[in-house]
Structure formats: structure tokens, C-alpha cells
N, C-alpha and C positions, 0 to 999 in steps of 0.2 A: 598480280599485285592488286591489293584492295584499293578502293576509292580513297579511304582515309590515309593510307600510306602514300598514295600518289599525291595527295594534297600536301604532303611534306617533302617528297622527293622532287617534284617538278619546281616548286619555288626555290628549293635548295640548289638545283642545277642552274636556274636562271640567275640567282644571286652569285653563284660561283663563276659563271660566265661573265657577269658584269664586273665582279672584282678582278678577275683575270684580265679583262680588257682594260680596266683602269690602271692596273699594275703594269701591263705591257706598254700602254701609252706613256705613263709617267717615267718608266725606265728606259724608253727609247728616244726621248726628246732631249734636245740640247738647248741651251747650256745646262749642264748638270746641276750647277749651283742653284739655278732658278727652280729646279724641281725637287729640292731636298725635302721640303714639307710634304708635297704630294706623294713622294716616294714612301715616306714614313706612314702616311695615312693609307696609301694603297697596299703596303705590306701588311699592315694590321687588318685591313679589310679582307685581304686574301687569306690570311691565317684564320680569321673568324669564319669566313665563308667555307673554307675547307673543313673546318671543324663541324660546322652546321651540316654540310653535305654528308660527312661521315656518319653523324648521328642519324640523319634522315635515312641513309642507305642501310644502316644497321638496324633500323626500326626502333631506335631509342627515343626519337622525337614523337611523343604521344600527346603533346599539349595542343589544344585547339582543334577545331573541326574544319578549318579552311575558311575562305571568304565566300559568303553567300552573295547573291545578286544585289540585295539591298545595300550591303556594305560596299560592294564594288561601285555601285552607282553613286554612293556618298563620297568616295574618294576619287572618282574619275575626273571631276573638274580640277581638282588639285594636281593630279598627275599630268593632265593636259597642260595646265599653266606651267608646271615645272619643266616639261619637255620643251615647250616653246621658248621659255626664258633661258634654260640652260644650254640648249643646243643652237638656238638661233639669235636671241636677243643679246646675249653676252658678247658675241662677236660684233654685232652691228651697233649696239648702244654703248657697250662698255660694261665691265663687270659690276661696278657700283650702281649705275643707273638701272641695269637689268635686275640686280638683286633687290634694290629697294622697291622697284615696281612689282616684281614677283611676290615679295613679302606683303606689300600692301594689298595686292589682288587676293592672295590666299587668305590673309587676315580678314578682308572684307567678305570673302565667300563663306568662311567658316565661323565668323563672329556671330553669336546669336543675338547681339544687340540690334535694335531696329535700324533700318537703313534710312529712316525718315528724319532722324534728329541730327541737327548740325553738330552738337557737342560730341556725339558718337563718332562722327567723321573726323572731328578735330583730335579726339583721342587716338583714332587709328593713324592719323598723320604723325602725331607726336611719337607714338610707339614705334612706327616705321622709321622715323628719323633716329630715334634712340638705337634701334636695331642696327641701322646702317653705321652709326658712330662706333658701335662695338665692333662690327665687321671691319670697318676701316682701321680702327686701332689694332685689331688682332692681325689682319693680313698685311697691312702696309707698314705700320709703325713697329709692331712687336716681331712678327715673323719675317718681314721684308720679302714677301712673296710677290712674284711678278703676276699681275692679274691681266686678263684680256682687256686690251684697249679698244675703244670704239669711238663712235661719233661724239659721245659726251663723256669720255674718260671712263 
């Protein structure tokens, strides 16, 4: 197997495993009504991940040359923040507090605006609050999804 083909197959396998895990978790949890939306998303993820794997295994995925070390270092802080907040903070702090904190941290990490100006920080806070209002409206009011509860809701 060539290095270019491996750069397509290995991520496709990892994405398929992740999608399978998410689907398995969402379909084995109770109460079933609380997991309707996650089951829909997990099913779509699994279908797309399977399609992606088939394309990679058949050699049809020829776009891109993989992630180089510079790109990996650029996204690594964001990946670490997401792992911490998704797997640990959501259960301890609650879904909404963990989500707004993760969004604010990621936004601050990747925003090219200077970190020395108070107005830039105010903009980040306002955009983070607007993001959380949309998330709250989507999950709680529209979809009525049960979110992880924690210390701060």
C-alpha cells in the first residue's frame, strides 16, 4: 500500500470506528426517547463514514495529500480542548457551561485578532454568548434533547 493511499485509508478507518462507537452508544442507551436526535445523527454519521471508507479502500479517494506536521501542530490545541471539554467537562460542569467555555477557548486560540485589546475580548464574549443562545434554543427548546447535567447545569 502506498503512503498516499494509507493517508486516506487510515483516517477512514478511524472515522468509521468513531461513527460506529457513537452509533452503538446512542442505540444502546435508555430512555430511547431521549436519544432520538443522537440516533438520527449517529445513523447519518455511520452511513457517511462507511461511504468514505469504501471510497478510500477502493482507491477512489484521491484528493489531498494528508496532514503534514505543521498542520497537525496547528490543530492540536483545538483537538486537546475538545477532548477535555467533551469527555470530561460536560459531565462535571454541565453541557452548556462546558460548551460555552470550549467555544470561547477555541475562538480565542484561533482568532487572529490581537489578545491585548479589550474590545476584541468583548467581541469574543458576545459571540460566545450568541453561540450558546443558538445551542440552547436548538437542543433544549426545539429538539428537546436531554443534555448532560453537571455542577452548573
